[in-house]
C-alpha positions in Angstrom: 29.0 21.6 -39.2 31.4 19.4 -41.1 30.9 15.8 -40.2 27.5 16.4 -38.6 24.5 14.9 -40.3 20.8 14.9 -39.4 18.3 12.6 -41.0 16.0 15.4 -41.9 13.1 13.2 -43.1 13.4 11.0 -40.0 13.6 14.1 -37.7 10.5 15.7 -39.4 8.5 12.5 -39.0 9.5 12.4 -35.4 8.5 16.0 -35.0 5.1 15.3 -36.5 4.7 12.2 -34.3 5.3 14.6 -31.3 2.4 16.7 -32.6 4.4 19.5 -34.3 3.3 20.7 -37.7 4.3 23.3 -40.3 6.5 25.9 -38.9 6.8 24.4 -35.4 8.3 21.3 -37.0 10.7 23.5 -38.9 11.7 25.2 -35.7 12.3 22.0 -34.0 14.6 20.8 -36.7 16.5 24.1 -36.7 16.9 23.8 -32.9 18.3 20.3 -33.2 20.8 21.4 -35.9 21.9 24.4 -33.8 22.4 22.1 -30.8 24.4 19.7 -32.8 26.6 22.5 -34.1 27.1 24.0 -30.7 27.9 20.5 -29.2 30.5 20.0 -31.9 32.1 23.3 -31.4 32.2 22.7 -27.6 33.9 19.4 -28.0 36.5 20.9 -30.5 37.3 23.6 -27.9 37.5 21.2 -25.1 40.1 19.1 -27.2 42.3 22.1 -28.0 42.6 23.5 -24.5 
């Protein structure tokens, strides 16, 4: 995930604002990071083909 950044504190605050707490908030952050990584990989694959 080189070059990808996630404002973890801001994302956690947003998750809590949406009503997520504890493990649910952590799962939401993990899903966001996975989505960012998959999107970056898809863009790289699209540029090389």
